[in-house]
C-alpha positions in Angstrom: -19.5 8.7 -20.4 -17.7 9.0 -23.7 -14.0 8.2 -24.5 -13.0 11.9 -24.3 -14.2 12.1 -20.8 -12.4 9.0 -19.8 -9.2 10.2 -21.4 -9.4 13.5 -19.4 -10.0 11.6 -16.2 -6.9 9.4 -17.0 -4.8 12.4 -17.7 -5.9 14.1 -14.5 -5.1 11.0 -12.4 -1.8 10.5 -14.1 -0.9 14.1 -13.3 -1.9 13.6 -9.7 0.5 10.7 -9.2 3.3 12.7 -10.6 2.5 15.7 -8.5 2.0 13.7 -5.2 4.8 12.5 -3.1 2.6 10.0 -1.3 0.6 7.3 -3.1 -2.3 8.0 -0.9 -2.9 11.4 -2.5 -3.2 9.9 -5.9 -5.5 7.2 -4.8 -7.8 9.5 -2.8 -8.1 11.6 -6.0 -9.3 8.5 -7.8 -12.0 7.7 -5.2 -13.4 11.2 -5.3 -13.5 11.3 -9.1 -15.3 7.9 -9.1 -17.9 9.0 -6.6 -18.5 12.3 -8.4 -19.1 10.6 -11.7 -21.0 7.5 -10.6 -23.3 8.9 -7.9 -25.9 10.2 -10.3 -26.0 13.6 -8.6 -26.4 12.1 -5.1 -22.8 11.9 -3.6 -24.2 10.1 -0.5 -25.5 7.2 -2.5 -22.1 5.8 -3.6 -19.1 5.1 -1.4 -15.6 4.3 -2.8 -12.5 2.8 -1.4 -9.3 1.2 -2.7 -8.0 -2.1 -1.5 -4.3 -2.7 -2.0 -2.7 -6.1 -1.5 1.1 -6.0 -1.0 3.3 -8.7 0.5 0.2 -10.8 1.2 -1.3 -8.0 3.4 -4.5 -6.1 2.4 -5.6 -2.7 3.5 -7.6 0.3 2.5 -5.2 2.9 1.2 -7.7 5.5 0.1 -11.4 6.3 0.4 -13.9 8.9 -0.5 -15.0 9.3 3.2 -14.5 7.9 6.7 -17.7 5.8 6.2 -16.3 4.5 2.9 -13.1 3.4 4.7 -15.0 1.7 7.5 -17.2 -0.2 5.0 -14.2 -1.1 2.9 -12.3 -2.5 6.0 -15.1 -4.9 7.0 -13.7 -7.6 4.7 -10.2 -7.6 6.2 -11.1 -8.9 9.6 -13.4 -11.5 8.0 -10.9 -12.5 5.4 -13.5 -12.5 2.7 -15.4 -10.1 0.4 -15.8 -9.0 -3.2 -13.0 -6.4 -3.0 -10.4 -8.9 -1.8 -11.6 -11.4 -4.5 -11.2 -8.8 -7.2 -7.8 -7.6 -6.0 -6.4 -11.2 -5.6 -8.0 -12.8 -8.6 -7.7 -9.7 -10.8 -11.3 -10.1 -12.1 -14.3 -7.7 -11.9 -16.8 -8.6 -9.2 -20.4 -7.3 -9.3 -22.9 -8.0 -6.6 -26.2 -6.5 -7.8 -28.1 -7.5 -4.6 -26.3 -8.3 -1.4 -29.5 -9.7 0.1 -29.3 -12.8 -2.2 -25.5 -13.1 -2.3 -24.1 -16.4 -1.0 -20.3 -16.3 -1.8 -19.2 -14.4 1.4 -21.9 -15.1 4.0 -20.3 -13.4 7.0 -19.4 -10.3 4.9 -22.8 -10.0 3.4 -24.5 -9.9 6.8 -22.3 -7.1 7.9 -22.8 -5.0 4.8 -26.6 -5.4 4.7 -26.8 -4.3 8.3 -24.9 -1.2 7.3 -27.4 -0.4 4.6 -25.3 -1.4 1.6 -27.4 -2.8 -1.3 -24.8 -3.6 -4.0 -21.1 -3.7 -4.6 -18.8 -3.3 -7.6 -15.1 -4.1 -7.3 -12.9 -3.5 -10.3 -9.2 -4.7 -10.3 -6.2 -2.6 -11.3 -3.8 -4.1 -13.8 -0.6 -4.3 -11.7 2.6 -6.3 -11.9 5.1 -7.8 -9.5 2.6 -9.6 -7.4 0.7 -6.5 -6.2 -3.0 -6.4 -6.3 -5.6 -3.6 -6.0 -9.2 -3.0 -6.6 -11.5 0.0 -6.9 -14.4 -0.7 -4.6 -17.8 1.0 -5.1 -20.7 0.6 -2.7 -24.3 1.6 -3.4 -27.0 2.0 -0.9 -29.4 0.7 -3.5 -29.8 -2.8 -4.8 -28.9 -3.0 -8.5 -27.1 0.3 -7.9 -24.7 -0.1 -10.8 -26.0 -0.4 -14.4 -24.0 -1.6 -17.3 -22.9 1.9 -18.2 -21.6 2.6 -14.7 -19.8 -0.7 -14.7 -18.0 0.2 -17.9 -17.3 3.6 -16.6 -15.7 2.2 -13.4 -13.7 -0.3 -15.5 -12.5 2.6 -17.6 -11.3 4.5 -14.5 -9.4 1.5 -13.3 -7.9 0.9 -16.7 -6.9 4.5 -17.1 -5.4 4.7 -13.6 -3.6 1.3 -13.7 -0.5 2.7 -15.4 -0.2 5.6 -13.0 -0.8 3.3 -10.0 1.8 0.8 -11.2 4.2 3.7 -11.6 3.4 5.0 -8.1 4.0 1.5 -6.6 7.2 1.2 -8.6 8.5 4.5 -7.2 7.5 3.5 -3.7 9.3 0.2 -4.1 12.4 1.8 -5.4 12.3 4.4 -2.5 12.0 1.6 0.0 14.9 -0.3 -1.6 17.1 2.8 -1.6 16.3 3.5 2.0 17.1 -0.1 2.9 20.4 0.1 1.0 21.3 3.3 2.8 20.5 1.8 6.2 22.6 -1.2 5.3 25.5 1.0 4.3 25.2 3.0 7.5 25.2 -0.2 9.5 28.3 -1.4 7.6 30.1 1.9 8.4 29.3 1.6 12.1 30.5 -2.0 12.2 33.7 -1.2 10.4 34.5 1.6 12.8 33.8 -0.7 15.8 36.1 -3.4 14.3 38.9 -0.8 14.0 38.4 0.3 17.6 38.4 -3.3 18.9 41.5 -4.1 16.9 43.3 -1.2 18.5 42.1 -2.0 22.0 42.9 -5.7 21.8 45.8 -5.6 19.3 44.1 -8.3 17.2 43.3 -8.9 13.6 40.3 -7.6 11.7 38.7 -11.1 11.7 39.3 -11.6 15.4 37.8 -8.1 16.2 34.7 -8.9 14.2 34.4 -12.2 16.0 34.5 -10.4 19.3 31.7 -8.1 18.2 29.7 -11.0 16.9 30.1 -13.0 20.1 28.9 -10.0 22.1 25.9 -9.6 19.8 25.0 -13.3 20.3 25.5 -13.5 24.0 23.5 -10.4 24.7 20.9 -11.0 22.0 21.5 -7.6 20.6 21.8 -6.6 16.9 25.4 -6.5 15.7 24.8 -2.9 14.6 23.7 -1.9 18.1 26.7 -3.5 19.7 29.0 -1.7 17.1 27.3 1.6 17.8 27.9 1.2 21.6 31.6 0.5 20.9 31.9 3.6 18.6 29.9 5.7 21.2 32.4 4.8 23.9 35.2 6.1 21.8 33.7 9.3 20.3 30.6 11.4 20.9 30.1 12.0 17.2 27.7 9.8 15.3 29.2 7.7 12.5 28.7 9.3 9.1 28.8 7.7 5.7 29.8 9.4 2.4 26.1 9.5 1.5 25.2 11.6 4.5 26.8 14.6 3.0 
């Protein structure tokens, strides 16, 4: 595969991440491109999945087929495998012949029994502690020649920027949602403090202490206690400025 083809693949994948609200859509596009280009005209010969490691948890976030996902997930229950190694250590892992591989003994047994002959795992270049790998499985031993290894490396290199962008967008979205939830909780608590102040003719600090004591004694979140107080005073749900 020449550089022009790799560039076009990179542009296609980059466009997919910008056009897709969910990161899974982008990653699934990558797995299908990889299978199409590396299968040698026999799509059933190669399977592809993507392992993503975030917050010390690993999972398959995209795959070229249900079988590819099942094969990819074998390593998670065992806690070992070339895909996890590639994602965590950020180094390419090639297993030409699983029958003579000794690094992951339990994993190897499972894969050989499923008819997998060789594995290629190529890491993505990510930041902020995230790890990911493009995982390719061949039903043949020595299923990936040097040209295919370089092609797979090229896909991962081309897609790394887009994947990092997708993860950054997802991270910012999560942070924004957490901030909004925190602000909503603050609004509910402030309203409840005002209600308790009126009911007990006490200070703001004393009212907050009453709510906190109720939360601790009942083992209920402070926000839920506050919501119950507000609900007893009005049927309308508390609203923040950002709800409008």
